[in-house]
N, C-alpha and C positions, 0 to 999 in steps of 0.2 A: 229647808230644815225648820221652817215655820217660826224663825225669829232671828235676832242677832246672833252672830257666831264669832268666836275668836279663839286664837291659839296664842298663849303668852308663854314666853320661855326665856331663859337667861342665855345670852351669848356675848362674845367679846365685841362684835360690831352687828349693826342692823343687817348688813349684807349676809353675815353668817347666820343670823336668825332666820332670814328669808329662806336661806338654802336648806336649813334644818327642817323648816315648817313645810317646805314645798311637797315632800312626799305625803305628808299627813293631810294636807289640803286636797291633794289629788285623790287620796283615798276616800275622803268624805264626798267629794264630787263624783267618784265612781259608784259608791254605794247609793247616793241619791239618784244617779241615772239609772241604776240597775233596778231599784225597788220603788221609785216614786210612782204612785198611781196616776200622777198628773202627766207623765211622760209616755206617749204612745208606744215608744220602742221598749219600755222597761219590761222586765220579767213578769212583774205583776200585772201589767196592762195586757201582755200577751195571754197570761192565764185567764184573766177576767174576760177578755174578748172571745175566748174559746169556751166559755161557760155554756154548758148544755150541748156542746158540739163535739169536742175532742180533748184528749189529755195532752198536756204540754210537758216536754222534757225539762228536768230540773238538774242543775249541777249540784256538787256537794255542798257548797256554801248556802244555796237556797234550801236544800233538803235539811240542812243543820237548823236553819231558822224556822222551818216548818215543824221540826221536832220540838224546838223551844216553844212555839206556839201551842203545840199539843200539851206540853207540860203546863203552861199557863192556864189553858182551859181547864185542866184537871184540877189544879191547886186552887182555883178560884170558884170551883163549883159550877163551872159553865159561863160565869159572868164575863171573863176576859176572853173574848171570842173574836178572831181576826176576820170573820166573815160578817161582822156587825157593821161594817162600813156602809153597807147599803141604806142604813137608817138616816144617813145625812140627806137622803132624798127627801125625807119627811121634815127634817129639822133645818130651818134657815135662821141662823142666829143673827144675821144682819137684819132681816125683816122682823124678827121676834114673833113669829106666829106659832101657836101651839097646834101640832097636827091633830087631826081627828082620829078617833079610835079606829075608824074604818081605813084610814090612810096607813096607820101603823099595822093593823091586822093584814093589809095586803103585802107588807114588806117582810113581816116576821117569818113567813115560810122560806124566805131566802137566807135567813140567818141560821146557821147551825154547823159548827165546826165538825161534828160527827158525820155529816153528809159528805164531806170532802173525801175523795178517793185518792190514796197515794200508794203507788206500787211501781216496781221496776224503773225507778228513777224518773217518775212522771207524777203529775198531779192533775186531777180532773175535778172541776166544779160541775156537779150533775145536772143543775138546773140553770137554764138561761137566765140572766140577771143576777146571779150570784157573783160576789166579789171577795178577793182577799185584800187585806190592807195591814201593812206593817207599821202604820203610824203609832202604834202603841209601844214599840220598842226599836224602831228603825234609827232614830237619832242617837239613842244610847249605844246602840251597836256601832255606829259610826264613830262616836266619841272614844269608845274602847279601841277600836281599830286604829284610829289616829294616835292615840296614846301609845299603843304598842309599836308603831313605826318610829315615833319620837324616841321612845326608850331604847330601841334597837340601835339608834344613832348616838346614844349616850346622853340624851337630855335627862337631867336629874332635878331640874328647878322649873316649875311652870304648871300649866293646866290647859285642858281643852274644854271650852265651853260652847256647846251647840244648843242654842235657844234655851239656856237655863239648865240643860243637863250637863253636869260637869265631872270630868275625870282629872284627877290631880297626879302630876308626875313627881312631885317632891316639893319641899318647902321653898321659900324665898332664898336667894343666894346667900344671905346672912344667917340662914338657919331658922328664921322666924317662920311661923305658919302664915298661910293666907287666911284672912278673915273674911268669910262669906256671909253676907246678909240673906236671910230667907224672907222673901216677900210677904208682907202682911197681907192677908186676903181681903181686907176691907179698907185698908189705907194705902193707896197706890204709892205714896212717897215715903213709906215707912217700912221697917223691917220688924218682923215678928221676933227674930232672934239672930244672933251673929255667932257663927260657928267657926272654930279654927281648924284649918285642914293642912296637912302636908302630903298625905297619900290617900288613896281611896277614891270614892265617888259620891256625888250628892245629886239627887233628883227630887223634884216636887211635882205633885199633881194637885189641882185646885179647881175650885168652881168660879174663879174670877177671870180666867184667861179668855174664854168665849162664853157669853151668857146673855140672857135678857130676863126682864122681870115683868110678869103679868099678874095682876090682882094679888099683890103682895107676895107672890112666890118667885123664886129664882130658878130658872131653867138653864142648866150648864151643858157643856158639850160632852161630858163623860156619861155615856149611855149604857144602861144595863141591857146586855144582849138578849135577855130573856123576856123583858116586857117592852123594850124599845124606848123607855122613859129615862130622863136624867136622874142621876144620883142626887141625894139631898142631905145626908147625914153630915158630912165633913166639908168644912170650908177649904181645908188644904191638908195634905199629908206630905212631909219631907222625910226621905229615907237615906241613911248613910250606909254604904256598902263597898266591898272591895272593887266591884265593877259597876259602871254606869248602867249597863242593861239590867243588872240585878236591882240597883236602887230604883230605877224607873219602873220596872215591872212590879215591884212591891209596893211602891207608893200608888200606882193606879189600881192594883188589885185591892189595896186597903180601901180606896175610894169606892170602888165597886161593891165591896162587901158590906157597906153601910156600917151599922153599929157593930157587927161582927168583925169589922176590920181591925179593931183594937186587939182582939184575941189573935188575929192573924199576925199582927205586927210583933206581938209578944212572943208568939211561937217561932217567929223568923229568926229571932236572936240578934237582929240588927238594931242599930240606933235609929230613933225616929223622933219627930215632932209632928203631932197631929192636932188640929183645931177643929172642934166641931161647931155646929150652927149656933150654940149658945155662947161661943167665944171661950169655952173651956180648952185648956191646953194639956195635952198628955205627951209625955216625952220619956225617953230612955237614952 
C-alpha cells in the first residue's frame, strides 16, 4: 500500500476490535494481491505480461475499475492515464537522474489509454511493453471496501487509513470529530491545516512524497501522461469527498491539470485545500 496503514475503531475489548477489523484487513490484502503490479500472479501482472500477445479475461470487479479508469482519462483530458506507469522506467527518484528526451520519446508510444482494447469480458494491451497500473486509485478503492465491511458489522466510530488515504466511519465514541492534520508540503514535521472529520474521506496528492531536485527544479513522481514530465504547479492538493476513491482521484487529477486544476476543483463541488509553488493556499 506504499506507506503505513491502520484501522482504528471503537470496541468494548481489544479482542473484539481485532475480530471486527479482521475482514477489512483481509479485504485490503485481497485487493493488493489481486491488483499490485509487483505481484507476478496479480490480474494486472497477467494483463501486462500478455501485452502484444493475447487478451486476458476480466471479472466484473476488474471491468468496473477499468470503466472508472476510462472516466478518469476523459475527465482529466488524457492526463490521468493508467497506462503511464511505463514512464517509471525512465524516472528513478532514488538516483535523481533526469531522463533524456530520447528516453522519454521511446516510452511515450507505449502510453495511451485509448489504445487498450476491451471487449467480451477481456482486455488486451496491443503493444509489447505496455502496462496497466492501478496505483492512482488502488489504495483508495481498498480503503472504501474495508470501510464498507466494517460498516456492515455495525462499526460506527473510527476510520481506515491506507498510506494517508482515509475513509471515516463515524466520529469518536463521545461524538467529537477526528482532527486530521494535512501534511505541510515543505515542512515535514508540520501540518498545513487541521480538518475535523466524522464521516467521508480525505486524500492528498503532493510533490513531496517522492522527488528529487536538480538545478533548482523539483521533479516529483506525478507524471503527465502526455509529455512524460513531472507536474510542477501545485505543492499539494487535498480533497474531501464521500468516498476515498473520489477524493484521491480528484486530488491527483487537480495536480495533473496544473494551473487549470483550480477550476477543476471548483467545478467538482468538493471541499479542498490546494497549495501552489508560491505557497499560496486555496480552499473551499
